[in-house]
N, CA and C atoms of all chains as a GROMACS GRO file, in nm:
protein
  576
    1MET      N    1  10.222  10.899  10.880
    1MET     CA    2  10.122  10.810  10.780
    1MET      C    3  10.050  10.908  10.707
    2ALA      N    4  10.024  10.864  10.586
    2ALA     CA    5   9.948  10.957  10.485
    2ALA      C    6   9.793  10.903  10.488
    3ARG      N    7   9.716  11.030  10.454
    3ARG     CA    8   9.580  10.992  10.444
    3ARG      C    9   9.557  10.974  10.291
    4ILE      N   10   9.505  10.854  10.241
    4ILE     CA   11   9.513  10.828  10.125
    4ILE      C   12   9.349  10.809  10.076
    5PHE      N   13   9.316  10.880   9.954
    5PHE     CA   14   9.193  10.861   9.914
    5PHE      C   15   9.188  10.799   9.793
    6HIS      N   16   9.099  10.677   9.788
    6HIS     CA   17   9.076  10.598   9.670
    6HIS      C   18   8.946  10.622   9.594
    7ILE      N   19   8.952  10.625   9.465
    7ILE     CA   20   8.829  10.647   9.386
    7ILE      C   21   8.824  10.535   9.312
    8ILE      N   22   8.721  10.457   9.323
    8ILE     CA   23   8.700  10.318   9.258
    8ILE      C   24   8.613  10.344   9.132
    9THR      N   25   8.660  10.307   9.003
    9THR     CA   26   8.578  10.339   8.885
    9THR      C   27   8.542  10.199   8.816
   10ARG      N   28   8.590  10.091   8.853
   10ARG     CA   29   8.565   9.964   8.801
   10ARG      C   30   8.486   9.865   8.896
   11GLU      N   31   8.390   9.791   8.844
   11GLU     CA   32   8.325   9.708   8.938
   11GLU      C   33   8.423   9.574   8.956
   12ASP      N   34   8.411   9.517   9.073
   12ASP     CA   35   8.466   9.388   9.110
   12ASP      C   36   8.640   9.388   9.069
   13ASP      N   37   8.695   9.483   9.122
   13ASP     CA   38   8.827   9.503   9.085
   13ASP      C   39   8.919   9.471   9.193
   14PRO      N   40   9.001   9.348   9.169
   14PRO     CA   41   9.075   9.321   9.282
   14PRO      C   42   9.209   9.393   9.311
   15LEU      N   43   9.253   9.478   9.197
   15LEU     CA   44   9.377   9.542   9.240
   15LEU      C   45   9.365   9.652   9.334
   16PRO      N   46   9.278   9.751   9.337
   16PRO     CA   47   9.266   9.837   9.443
   16PRO      C   48   9.238   9.775   9.583
   17GLU      N   49   9.164   9.661   9.584
   17GLU     CA   50   9.144   9.608   9.706
   17GLU      C   51   9.270   9.561   9.784
   18GLY      N   52   9.357   9.492   9.706
   18GLY     CA   53   9.485   9.457   9.759
   18GLY      C   54   9.571   9.576   9.802
   19VAL      N   55   9.574   9.680   9.711
   19VAL     CA   56   9.665   9.784   9.743
   19VAL      C   57   9.603   9.863   9.884
   20ILE      N   58   9.474   9.888   9.890
   20ILE     CA   59   9.416   9.935  10.019
   20ILE      C   60   9.442   9.857  10.140
   21ALA      N   61   9.434   9.732  10.127
   21ALA     CA   62   9.456   9.651  10.236
   21ALA      C   63   9.599   9.664  10.268
   22ALA      N   64   9.683   9.672  10.195
   22ALA     CA   65   9.825   9.669  10.222
   22ALA      C   66   9.864   9.813  10.291
   23GLN      N   67   9.803   9.912  10.226
   23GLN     CA   68   9.821  10.040  10.277
   23GLN      C   69   9.781  10.052  10.422
   24GLU      N   70   9.663   9.994  10.439
   24GLU     CA   71   9.610  10.000  10.594
   24GLU      C   72   9.687   9.920  10.690
   25ALA      N   73   9.738   9.817  10.638
   25ALA     CA   74   9.837   9.724  10.728
   25ALA      C   75   9.958   9.816  10.747
   26ALA      N   76   9.987   9.893  10.672
   26ALA     CA   77  10.133   9.979  10.690
   26ALA      C   78  10.102  10.091  10.776
   27GLY      N   79   9.961  10.108  10.805
   27GLY     CA   80   9.930  10.225  10.906
   27GLY      C   81   9.883  10.347  10.841
   28HIS      N   82   9.859  10.351  10.715
   28HIS     CA   83   9.810  10.459  10.638
   28HIS      C   84   9.645  10.482  10.668
   29GLU      N   85   9.594  10.598  10.675
   29GLU     CA   86   9.450  10.613  10.679
   29GLU      C   87   9.408  10.613  10.527
   30THR      N   88   9.306  10.520  10.514
   30THR     CA   89   9.250  10.529  10.383
   30THR      C   90   9.106  10.560  10.363
   31ARG      N   91   9.060  10.635  10.266
   31ARG     CA   92   8.926  10.664  10.246
   31ARG      C   93   8.882  10.597  10.106
   32VAL      N   94   8.767  10.532  10.095
   32VAL     CA   95   8.734  10.478   9.971
   32VAL      C   96   8.608  10.525   9.921
   33MET      N   97   8.592  10.566   9.805
   33MET     CA   98   8.461  10.607   9.745
   33MET      C   99   8.462  10.522   9.611
   34ASP      N  100   8.350  10.445   9.608
   34ASP     CA  101   8.315  10.351   9.490
   34ASP      C  102   8.216  10.422   9.396
   35LEU      N  103   8.276  10.490   9.290
   35LEU     CA  104   8.188  10.562   9.200
   35LEU      C  105   8.102  10.466   9.109
   36THR      N  106   8.137  10.335   9.115
   36THR     CA  107   8.041  10.246   9.047
   36THR      C  108   7.903  10.246   9.109
   37GLU      N  109   7.901  10.275   9.232
   37GLU     CA  110   7.771  10.244   9.320
   37GLU      C  111   7.711  10.404   9.332
   38ALA      N  112   7.769  10.499   9.266
   38ALA     CA  113   7.694  10.638   9.289
   38ALA      C  114   7.587  10.655   9.191
   39ALA      N  115   7.484  10.708   9.235
   39ALA     CA  116   7.365  10.754   9.151
   39ALA      C  117   7.402  10.872   9.070
   40LEU      N  118   7.317  10.875   8.960
   40LEU     CA  119   7.340  10.999   8.863
   40LEU      C  120   7.322  11.144   8.956
   41ASP      N  121   7.222  11.143   9.043
   41ASP     CA  122   7.204  11.271   9.130
   41ASP      C  123   7.287  11.273   9.233
   42SER      N  124   7.406  11.194   9.260
   42SER     CA  125   7.486  11.192   9.381
   42SER      C  126   7.535  11.332   9.406
   43ASP      N  127   7.571  11.362   9.529
   43ASP     CA  128   7.630  11.486   9.564
   43ASP      C  129   7.781  11.457   9.565
   44TYR      N  130   7.844  11.516   9.458
   44TYR     CA  131   7.986  11.505   9.439
   44TYR      C  132   8.079  11.598   9.522
   45SER      N  133   8.004  11.694   9.602
   45SER     CA  134   8.089  11.767   9.670
   45SER      C  135   8.168  11.708   9.782
   46VAL      N  136   8.131  11.589   9.823
   46VAL     CA  137   8.208  11.523   9.921
   46VAL      C  138   8.334  11.447   9.857
   47VAL      N  139   8.324  11.422   9.726
   47VAL     CA  140   8.458  11.373   9.655
   47VAL      C  141   8.555  11.485   9.640
   48LEU      N  142   8.503  11.615   9.628
   48LEU     CA  143   8.597  11.728   9.626
   48LEU      C  144   8.673  11.749   9.768
   49GLU      N  145   8.581  11.739   9.878
   49GLU     CA  146   8.630  11.762  10.018
   49GLU      C  147   8.744  11.648  10.036
   50GLU      N  148   8.707  11.523   9.994
   50GLU     CA  149   8.800  11.424  10.034
   50GLU      C  150   8.940  11.430   9.950
   51ILE      N  151   8.919  11.484   9.826
   51ILE     CA  152   9.034  11.503   9.728
   51ILE      C  153   9.122  11.628   9.804
   52PHE      N  154   9.075  11.738   9.849
   52PHE     CA  155   9.146  11.844   9.906
   52PHE      C  156   9.199  11.801  10.042
   53ALA      N  157   9.130  11.702  10.119
   53ALA     CA  158   9.182  11.662  10.247
   53ALA      C  159   9.293  11.556  10.244
   54ALA      N  160   9.319  11.492  10.131
   54ALA     CA  161   9.405  11.367  10.116
   54ALA      C  162   9.543  11.422  10.086
   55ASP      N  163   9.647  11.325  10.134
   55ASP     CA  164   9.773  11.357  10.108
   55ASP      C  165   9.790  11.293   9.966
   56SER      N  166   9.720  11.184   9.920
   56SER     CA  167   9.722  11.117   9.808
   56SER      C  168   9.602  11.075   9.759
   57VAL      N  169   9.567  11.108   9.616
   57VAL     CA  170   9.455  11.069   9.558
   57VAL      C  171   9.485  10.954   9.448
   58GLN      N  172   9.413  10.855   9.459
   58GLN     CA  173   9.453  10.739   9.385
   58GLN      C  174   9.328  10.697   9.304
   59VAL      N  175   9.317  10.690   9.174
   59VAL     CA  176   9.208  10.666   9.103
   59VAL      C  177   9.226  10.518   9.026
   60TRP      N  178   9.128  10.432   9.054
   60TRP     CA  179   9.143  10.291   9.008
   60TRP      C  180   9.036  10.267   8.917
   61MET      N  181  11.017  13.274   6.985
   61MET     CA  182  10.899  13.191   7.054
   61MET      C  183  10.962  13.051   7.102
   62GLU      N  184  11.058  12.989   7.030
   62GLU     CA  185  11.113  12.872   7.088
   62GLU      C  186  11.204  12.888   7.200
   63GLU      N  187  11.265  13.004   7.192
   63GLU     CA  188  11.345  13.042   7.330
   63GLU      C  189  11.254  13.052   7.444
   64LEU      N  190  11.146  13.112   7.427
   64LEU     CA  191  11.042  13.133   7.534
   64LEU      C  192  11.015  13.010   7.585
   65PHE      N  193  10.980  12.919   7.491
   65PHE     CA  194  10.936  12.790   7.553
   65PHE      C  195  11.030  12.708   7.612
   66ASP      N  196  11.167  12.728   7.555
   66ASP     CA  197  11.273  12.650   7.640
   66ASP      C  198  11.285  12.696   7.774
   67GLU      N  199  11.266  12.846   7.787
   67GLU     CA  200  11.287  12.910   7.910
   67GLU      C  201  11.175  12.867   8.014
   68ILE      N  202  11.054  12.858   7.961
   68ILE     CA  203  10.943  12.809   8.062
   68ILE      C  204  10.961  12.660   8.105
   69ILE      N  205  11.017  12.593   8.014
   69ILE     CA  206  11.046  12.437   8.037
   69ILE      C  207  11.164  12.427   8.143
   70GLU      N  208  11.267  12.518   8.143
   70GLU     CA  209  11.381  12.509   8.229
   70GLU      C  210  11.331  12.550   8.377
   71GLU      N  211  11.262  12.657   8.353
   71GLU     CA  212  11.207  12.716   8.482
   71GLU      C  213  11.134  12.617   8.559
   72ALA      N  214  11.028  12.536   8.475
   72ALA     CA  215  10.945  12.444   8.550
   72ALA      C  216  11.022  12.337   8.605
   73LYS      N  217  11.134  12.291   8.531
   73LYS     CA  218  11.227  12.179   8.568
   73LYS      C  219  11.301  12.215   8.708
   74SER      N  220  11.317  12.340   8.717
   74SER     CA  221  11.396  12.372   8.859
   74SER      C  222  11.299  12.388   8.972
   75THR      N  223  11.154  12.377   8.963
   75THR     CA  224  11.085  12.379   9.069
   75THR      C  225  11.102  12.261   9.169
   76LYS      N  226  11.140  12.294   9.288
   76LYS     CA  227  11.174  12.186   9.402
   76LYS      C  228  11.082  12.090   9.436
   77SER      N  229  10.969  12.141   9.462
   77SER     CA  230  10.857  12.054   9.517
   77SER      C  231  10.760  12.019   9.407
   78LYS      N  232  10.786  11.934   9.322
   78LYS     CA  233  10.687  11.891   9.228
   78LYS      C  234  10.604  11.779   9.273
   79SER      N  235  10.465  11.792   9.224
   79SER     CA  236  10.373  11.675   9.254
   79SER      C  237  10.421  11.554   9.203
   80LYS      N  238  10.400  11.434   9.257
   80LYS     CA  239  10.449  11.319   9.215
   80LYS      C  240  10.318  11.241   9.173
   81LEU      N  241  10.329  11.198   9.052
   81LEU     CA  242  10.222  11.117   8.983
   81LEU      C  243  10.275  10.978   8.941
   82LEU      N  244  10.189  10.876   8.994
   82LEU     CA  245  10.232  10.732   8.932
   82LEU      C  246  10.130  10.701   8.843
   83VAL      N  247  10.159  10.658   8.722
   83VAL     CA  248  10.084  10.614   8.612
   83VAL      C  249  10.096  10.447   8.608
   84ILE      N  250   9.972  10.378   8.641
   84ILE     CA  251   9.978  10.241   8.638
   84ILE      C  252   9.911  10.205   8.509
   85VAL      N  253   9.978  10.116   8.442
   85VAL     CA  254   9.918  10.073   8.305
   85VAL      C  255   9.906   9.926   8.311
   86ASP      N  256   9.784   9.873   8.311
   86ASP     CA  257   9.755   9.733   8.301
   86ASP      C  258   9.669   9.684   8.190
   87ALA      N  259   9.651   9.788   8.084
   87ALA     CA  260   9.577   9.770   7.966
   87ALA      C  261   9.664   9.666   7.882
   88ASP      N  262   9.600   9.589   7.811
   88ASP     CA  263   9.672   9.486   7.728
   88ASP      C  264   9.707   9.561   7.597
   89PRO      N  265   9.843   9.585   7.565
   89PRO     CA  266   9.877   9.676   7.463
   89PRO      C  267   9.857   9.590   7.330
   90ARG      N  268   9.825   9.460   7.342
   90ARG     CA  269   9.804   9.392   7.220
   90ARG      C  270   9.655   9.413   7.145
   91THR      N  271   9.578   9.459   7.249
   91THR     CA  272   9.423   9.459   7.216
   91THR      C  273   9.378   9.604   7.252
   92ASN      N  274   9.451   9.677   7.327
   92ASN     CA  275   9.389   9.799   7.400
   92ASN      C  276   9.485   9.915   7.354
   93PRO      N  277   9.433  10.014   7.289
   93PRO     CA  278   9.534  10.125   7.259
   93PRO      C  279   9.552  10.220   7.402
   94ARG      N  280   9.492  10.197   7.515
   94ARG     CA  281   9.503  10.286   7.614
   94ARG      C  282   9.628  10.277   7.670
   95ALA      N  283   9.715  10.150   7.662
   95ALA     CA  284   9.836  10.135   7.694
   95ALA      C  285   9.936  10.239   7.639
   96ALA      N  286   9.933  10.243   7.514
   96ALA     CA  287  10.023  10.349   7.439
   96ALA      C  288   9.980  10.484   7.474
   97GLU      N  289   9.863  10.513   7.484
   97GLU     CA  290   9.797  10.649   7.512
   97GLU      C  291   9.853  10.683   7.652
   98ALA      N  292   9.850  10.592   7.750
   98ALA     CA  293   9.890  10.619   7.890
   98ALA      C  294  10.049  10.675   7.886
   99LEU      N  295  10.137  10.595   7.797
   99LEU     CA  296  10.266  10.624   7.803
   99LEU      C  297  10.287  10.754   7.726
  100ARG      N  298  10.226  10.776   7.632
  100ARG     CA  299  10.220  10.912   7.550
  100ARG      C  300  10.189  11.033   7.640
  101MET      N  301  10.099  11.012   7.725
  101MET     CA  302  10.059  11.108   7.835
  101MET      C  303  10.164  11.136   7.932
  102ALA      N  304  10.225  11.016   7.984
  102ALA     CA  305  10.325  11.019   8.079
  102ALA      C  306  10.454  11.080   8.027
  103GLY      N  307  10.485  11.042   7.904
  103GLY     CA  308  10.602  11.100   7.847
  103GLY      C  309  10.595  11.242   7.818
  104GLY      N  310  10.481  11.289   7.756
  104GLY     CA  311  10.456  11.431   7.731
  104GLY      C  312  10.463  11.516   7.851
  105VAL      N  313  10.380  11.483   7.940
  105VAL     CA  314  10.383  11.562   8.078
  105VAL      C  315  10.517  11.558   8.148
  106SER      N  316  10.580  11.447   8.137
  106SER     CA  317  10.722  11.441   8.208
  106SER      C  318  10.813  11.558   8.150
  107VAL      N  319  10.815  11.564   8.024
  107VAL     CA  320  10.890  11.671   7.959
  107VAL      C  321  10.852  11.811   7.985
  108TRP      N  322  10.739  11.824   8.029
  108TRP     CA  323  10.692  11.964   8.075
  108TRP      C  324  10.759  11.995   8.206
  109GLY      N  325  10.790  11.899   8.295
  109GLY     CA  326  10.888  11.917   8.403
  109GLY      C  327  10.809  11.972   8.532
  110GLN      N  328  10.675  12.003   8.526
  110GLN     CA  329  10.595  12.031   8.650
  110GLN      C  330  10.563  11.941   8.741
  111VAL      N  331  10.558  11.809   8.680
  111VAL     CA  332  10.526  11.687   8.765
  111VAL      C  333  10.622  11.578   8.750
  112ALA      N  334  10.671  11.517   8.851
  112ALA     CA  335  10.752  11.418   8.850
  112ALA      C  336  10.670  11.290   8.846
  113ILE      N  337  10.683  11.214   8.726
  113ILE     CA  338  10.609  11.106   8.686
  113ILE      C  339  10.670  10.970   8.675
  114SER      N  340  10.621  10.877   8.752
  114SER     CA  341  10.681  10.740   8.722
  114SER      C  342  10.572  10.650   8.673
  115VAL      N  343  10.604  10.538   8.608
  115VAL     CA  344  10.518  10.438   8.545
  115VAL      C  345  10.543  10.295   8.594
  116VAL      N  346  10.417  10.226   8.611
  116VAL     CA  347  10.420  10.087   8.639
  116VAL      C  348  10.356  10.019   8.527
  117LEU      N  349  10.427   9.928   8.483
  117LEU     CA  350  10.361   9.856   8.354
  117LEU      C  351  10.336   9.710   8.418
  118ARG      N  352  10.206   9.686   8.428
  118ARG     CA  353  10.167   9.562   8.501
  118ARG      C  354  10.124   9.461   8.390
  119ASP      N  355  10.140   9.330   8.433
  119ASP     CA  356  10.074   9.226   8.344
  119ASP      C  357  10.119   9.236   8.210
  120ALA      N  358  10.019   9.230   8.120
  120ALA     CA  359  10.047   9.225   7.974
  120ALA      C  360  10.102   9.350   7.937
  121ALA      N  361  10.097   9.466   8.006
  121ALA     CA  362  10.127   9.605   7.964
  121ALA      C  363  10.290   9.601   7.965
  122ALA      N  364  10.364   9.506   8.034
  122ALA     CA  365  10.506   9.503   8.037
  122ALA      C  366  10.564   9.478   7.908
  123ARG      N  367  10.466   9.417   7.825
  123ARG     CA  368  10.519   9.394   7.674
  123ARG      C  369  10.558   9.518   7.603
  124ALA      N  370  10.518   9.621   7.657
  124ALA     CA  371  10.551   9.746   7.603
  124ALA      C  372  10.706   9.765   7.597
  125LEU      N  373  10.789   9.688   7.686
  125LEU     CA  374  10.923   9.706   7.686
  125LEU      C  375  10.977   9.553   7.619
  126GLY      N  376  10.901   9.496   7.554
  126GLY     CA  377  10.948   9.356   7.488
  126GLY      C  378  11.009   9.380   7.337
  127ALA      N  379  11.051   9.270   7.296
  127ALA     CA  380  11.123   9.286   7.169
  127ALA      C  381  11.022   9.318   7.058
  128GLY      N  382  10.893   9.268   7.078
  128GLY     CA  383  10.776   9.293   6.973
  128GLY      C  384  10.698   9.412   6.994
  129ALA      N  385  10.753   9.506   7.086
  129ALA     CA  386  10.662   9.605   7.108
  129ALA      C  387  10.624   9.712   6.989
  130ARG      N  388  10.703   9.724   6.898
  130ARG     CA  389  10.661   9.788   6.785
  130ARG      C  390  10.542   9.737   6.695
  131GLU      N  391  10.517   9.612   6.715
  131GLU     CA  392  10.409   9.561   6.650
  131GLU      C  393  10.293   9.554   6.733
  132LEU      N  394  10.282   9.604   6.850
  132LEU     CA  395  10.157   9.634   6.918
  132LEU      C  396  10.084   9.751   6.888
  133LEU      N  397   9.953   9.758   6.938
  133LEU     CA  398   9.872   9.877   6.890
  133LEU      C  399   9.943  10.010   6.925
  134ASP      N  400   9.957  10.089   6.824
  134ASP     CA  401  10.042  10.223   6.858
  134ASP      C  402  10.172  10.190   6.898
  135GLY      N  403  10.236  10.086   6.869
  135GLY     CA  404  10.356  10.028   6.926
  135GLY      C  405  10.471  10.126   6.909
  136LYS      N  406  10.487  10.210   6.801
  136LYS     CA  407  10.595  10.286   6.801
  136LYS      C  408  10.587  10.396   6.921
  137MET      N  409  10.493  10.424   6.974
  137MET     CA  410  10.486  10.503   7.091
  137MET      C  411  10.571  10.455   7.199
  138PHE      N  412  10.573  10.329   7.222
  138PHE     CA  413  10.649  10.291   7.337
  138PHE      C  414  10.796  10.312   7.337
  139GLY      N  415  10.850  10.304   7.221
  139GLY     CA  416  10.987  10.342   7.200
  139GLY      C  417  11.012  10.486   7.202
  140GLN      N  418  10.924  10.562   7.188
  140GLN     CA  419  10.930  10.706   7.182
  140GLN      C  420  10.911  10.782   7.331
  141PHE      N  421  10.811  10.720   7.398
  141PHE     CA  422  10.776  10.779   7.506
  141PHE      C  423  10.838  10.727   7.653
  142VAL      N  424  10.867  10.601   7.647
  142VAL     CA  425  10.933  10.537   7.764
  142VAL      C  426  11.059  10.621   7.803
  143PRO      N  427  11.160  10.639   7.698
  143PRO     CA  428  11.281  10.703   7.734
  143PRO      C  429  11.253  10.860   7.774
  144MET      N  430  11.127  10.912   7.739
  144MET     CA  431  11.116  11.038   7.773
  144MET      C  432  11.073  11.052   7.914
  145VAL      N  433  11.014  10.942   7.971
  145VAL     CA  434  10.989  10.948   8.119
  145VAL      C  435  11.125  10.929   8.175
  146ARG      N  436  11.201  10.844   8.148
  146ARG     CA  437  11.330  10.829   8.214
  146ARG      C  438  11.414  10.949   8.208
  147GLU      N  439  11.421  11.000   8.093
  147GLU     CA  440  11.518  11.116   8.074
  147GLU      C  441  11.458  11.235   8.163
  148SER      N  442  11.342  11.230   8.196
  148SER     CA  443  11.296  11.335   8.289
  148SER      C  444  11.306  11.312   8.431
  149GLY      N  445  11.361  11.189   8.451
  149GLY     CA  446  11.396  11.159   8.606
  149GLY      C  447  11.308  11.056   8.638
  150GLY      N  448  11.210  11.010   8.568
  150GLY     CA  449  11.112  10.902   8.621
  150GLY      C  450  11.166  10.768   8.611
  151GLN      N  451  11.088  10.685   8.692
  151GLN     CA  452  11.123  10.544   8.681
  151GLN      C  453  11.011  10.477   8.596
  152VAL      N  454  11.045  10.350   8.522
  152VAL     CA  455  10.946  10.283   8.457
  152VAL      C  456  10.968  10.139   8.528
  153TYR      N  457  10.859  10.096   8.606
  153TYR     CA  458  10.876   9.971   8.677
  153TYR      C  459  10.801   9.856   8.604
  154LEU      N  460  10.834   9.747   8.630
  154LEU     CA  461  10.764   9.622   8.557
  154LEU      C  462  10.713   9.535   8.654
  155MET      N  463  10.592   9.487   8.630
  155MET     CA  464  10.526   9.378   8.689
  155MET      C  465  10.459   9.274   8.591
  156PRO      N  466  10.549   9.219   8.522
  156PRO     CA  467  10.498   9.134   8.414
  156PRO      C  468  10.419   9.006   8.453
  157ASP      N  469  10.319   8.956   8.377
  157ASP     CA  470  10.274   8.835   8.397
  157ASP      C  471  10.357   8.737   8.333
  158ALA      N  472  10.315   8.599   8.327
  158ALA     CA  473  10.414   8.497   8.283
  158ALA      C  474  10.444   8.526   8.140
  159GLY      N  475  10.334   8.560   8.070
  159GLY     CA  476  10.345   8.563   7.927
  159GLY      C  477  10.430   8.678   7.894
  160ALA      N  478  10.402   8.795   7.955
  160ALA     CA  479  10.492   8.914   7.928
  160ALA      C  480  10.641   8.887   7.959
  161MET      N  481  10.659   8.806   8.075
  161MET     CA  482  10.796   8.798   8.125
  161MET      C  483  10.878   8.733   8.000
  162GLU      N  484  10.821   8.666   7.935
  162GLU     CA  485  10.910   8.581   7.819
  162GLU      C  486  10.937   8.692   7.708
  163GLU      N  487  10.850   8.793   7.708
  163GLU     CA  488  10.871   8.877   7.592
  163GLU      C  489  10.959   9.007   7.631
  164VAL      N  490  10.962   9.054   7.765
  164VAL     CA  491  11.044   9.170   7.810
  164VAL      C  492  11.191   9.138   7.782
  165ASP      N  493  11.257   9.241   7.741
  165ASP     CA  494  11.397   9.249   7.752
  165ASP      C  495  11.463   9.206   7.874
  166THR      N  496  11.560   9.119   7.888
  166THR     CA  497  11.614   9.089   8.003
  166THR      C  498  11.676   9.212   8.081
  167GLY      N  499  11.738   9.303   8.004
  167GLY     CA  500  11.796   9.421   8.054
  167GLY      C  501  11.709   9.501   8.141
  168GLU      N  502  11.573   9.508   8.082
  168GLU     CA  503  11.468   9.572   8.137
  168GLU      C  504  11.444   9.521   8.270
  169LEU      N  505  11.440   9.389   8.297
  169LEU     CA  506  11.396   9.343   8.410
  169LEU      C  507  11.503   9.363   8.529
  170LEU      N  508  11.630   9.388   8.504
  170LEU     CA  509  11.731   9.425   8.606
  170LEU      C  510  11.692   9.555   8.674
  171GLY      N  511  11.658   9.544   8.808
  171GLY     CA  512  11.638   9.647   8.896
  171GLY      C  513  11.515   9.737   8.868
  172ASN      N  514  11.423   9.689   8.782
  172ASN     CA  515  11.289   9.758   8.743
  172ASN      C  516  11.163   9.674   8.786
  173VAL      N  517  11.177   9.557   8.821
  173VAL     CA  518  11.077   9.458   8.862
  173VAL      C  519  11.027   9.494   9.011
  174LEU      N  520  10.900   9.496   9.019
  174LEU     CA  521  10.836   9.504   9.142
  174LEU      C  522  10.753   9.398   9.179
  175LYS      N  523  10.744   9.375   9.308
  175LYS     CA  524  10.654   9.267   9.357
  175LYS      C  525  10.540   9.337   9.422
  176GLU      N  526  10.428   9.250   9.446
  176GLU     CA  527  10.315   9.317   9.494
  176GLU      C  528  10.323   9.394   9.632
  177PRO      N  529  10.388   9.351   9.734
  177PRO     CA  530  10.418   9.420   9.845
  177PRO      C  531  10.490   9.572   9.814
  178GLU      N  532  10.596   9.564   9.729
  178GLU     CA  533  10.656   9.670   9.691
  178GLU      C  534  10.573   9.773   9.620
  179PHE      N  535  10.481   9.717   9.534
  179PHE     CA  536  10.391   9.802   9.460
  179PHE      C  537  10.300   9.888   9.559
  180ALA      N  538  10.243   9.806   9.661
  180ALA     CA  539  10.145   9.884   9.744
  180ALA      C  540  10.226  10.004   9.820
  181THR      N  541  10.336   9.964   9.870
  181THR     CA  542  10.433  10.052   9.940
  181THR      C  543  10.460  10.177   9.832
  182LEU      N  544  10.493  10.150   9.719
  182LEU     CA  545  10.525  10.262   9.618
  182LEU      C  546  10.400  10.353   9.603
  183THR      N  547  10.282  10.294   9.608
  183THR     CA  548  10.156  10.374   9.570
  183THR      C  549  10.137  10.490   9.679
  184ALA      N  550  10.168  10.457   9.796
  184ALA     CA  551  10.162  10.547   9.904
  184ALA      C  552  10.248  10.646   9.922
  185LYS      N  553  10.348  10.656   9.831
  185LYS     CA  554  10.440  10.763   9.817
  185LYS      C  555  10.419  10.857   9.720
  186PHE      N  556  10.321  10.852   9.640
  186PHE     CA  557  10.285  10.953   9.531
  186PHE      C  558  10.163  11.025   9.576
  187ASP      N  559  10.168  11.154   9.522
  187ASP     CA  560  10.042  11.240   9.553
  187ASP      C  561   9.922  11.200   9.479
  188TYR      N  562   9.950  11.157   9.354
  188TYR     CA  563   9.837  11.103   9.258
  188TYR      C  564   9.892  10.965   9.190
  189VAL      N  565   9.779  10.876   9.188
  189VAL     CA  566   9.787  10.761   9.122
  189VAL      C  567   9.678  10.755   9.008
  190MET      N  568   9.714  10.731   8.893
  190MET     CA  569   9.616  10.698   8.782
  190MET      C  570   9.638  10.575   8.720
  191ARG      N  571   9.527  10.495   8.693
  191ARG     CA  572   9.544  10.377   8.621
  191ARG      C  573   9.467  10.382   8.481
  192PHE      N  574   9.544  10.310   8.398
  192PHE     CA  575   9.500  10.296   8.260
  192PHE      C  576   9.509  10.156   8.228
   0.00000   0.00000   0.00000
């Protein structure tokens, strides 16, 4: 099973929600970062860490 | 110079473990030029040969493979860059909404249509997913 990192860039977006739910149901490990809720002074190093740790990076 | 370029392209194409990129387009090509730009990027990078690219045209974006595609925003690009993706080994999948379903060429619908569960399964097989 893959470790999948999702980066959300749009508010109230049903498309990634459905995909993430289906991937989790299939047994994949998902991580989700919602950039629409990130502050301007957020620490983005965690984004890089997740990108390099993931098998798949998906930008929505 | 042209020979060197061809040599680089052929070498890149022979690389066995390419990264796999899925480009999802759901921008409406009747009103949003992002749809054509996404296919231009996908086609151009496909030819480079370093990345294995496939495309999903969702909802209204499936009109890019319809009879009236040339009349859409930057519509000439659809006929130019969709074949480039395919000739480079990529798939172009369709998930048309009801309106687009009436526009898409029936030949394109054969074997290229995805349903939602298949779409979710497909996304997990790619190293990268980008949505336009």
